C-alpha positions in Angstrom: 153.2 118.9 56.0 150.4 118.2 53.6 147.9 115.4 54.0 147.5 115.1 50.2 148.9 111.9 48.7 150.0 111.7 45.1 149.0 108.9 42.8 152.5 107.5 42.9 152.4 107.3 46.7 149.0 105.7 46.7 150.0 103.1 44.1 153.1 102.4 46.2 151.0 101.8 49.3 148.6 99.6 47.4 151.5 97.6 46.0 153.0 97.2 49.4 149.7 96.1 50.9 149.3 93.6 48.0 152.7 92.0 48.8 151.8 91.8 52.5 148.5 90.0 51.7 150.2 87.6 49.3 152.9 86.8 51.9 150.3 86.2 54.6 148.3 83.8 52.3 151.5 81.9 51.4 152.5 81.7 55.0 149.0 80.4 56.0 149.2 77.8 53.3 152.6 76.6 54.4 151.5 76.4 58.0 148.4 74.5 57.2 150.3 72.1 54.9 153.0 71.5 57.5 150.4 70.9 60.3 148.6 68.3 58.2 151.8 66.4 57.5 153.0 65.2 60.9 154.6 61.8 60.0 158.3 61.2 60.5 160.4 60.9 57.4 164.0 59.9 56.7 166.2 62.9 55.8 169.4 62.0 53.9 172.2 64.5 54.8 175.5 64.4 53.1 177.3 62.7 56.1 174.4 60.7 57.7 170.7 59.9 57.6 168.3 61.0 60.3 164.6 60.9 61.0 162.6 64.2 61.4 159.0 65.2 61.5 157.8 66.2 58.0 156.4 69.5 59.3 159.9 70.5 60.4 161.3 69.6 56.9 158.6 71.6 55.3 159.2 74.6 57.6 163.0 74.6 57.1 162.6 74.3 53.4 160.2 77.2 53.3 162.5 79.4 55.4 165.5 78.5 53.3 163.6 79.3 50.1 162.5 82.7 51.5 166.1 83.5 52.4 167.5 82.5 49.0 164.7 84.4 47.2 165.3 87.6 49.2 169.1 87.3 48.6 168.5 87.0 44.9 166.2 90.0 45.0 168.8 92.1 46.8 171.5 91.0 44.3 169.3 91.9 41.4 168.8 95.4 42.8 172.6 95.9 43.1 173.2 94.8 39.5 171.0 97.6 38.1 
């Protein structure tokens, strides 16, 4: 095997590294934002109301958004 990398491989690695850095920055921002917001809030579900810490609501919303975004990205790949 050769240790020589092509320009395409190098740009793919840089692009992958860029995505990882962006995700880490977004994750850090969400964690800091959630840790600062520790009050309890009312959550209105379809069937009933409940009280939950705001950091938990922020975390669940962030995870749900990430899942929906990755599902949309996978669907877009299959449509091509």
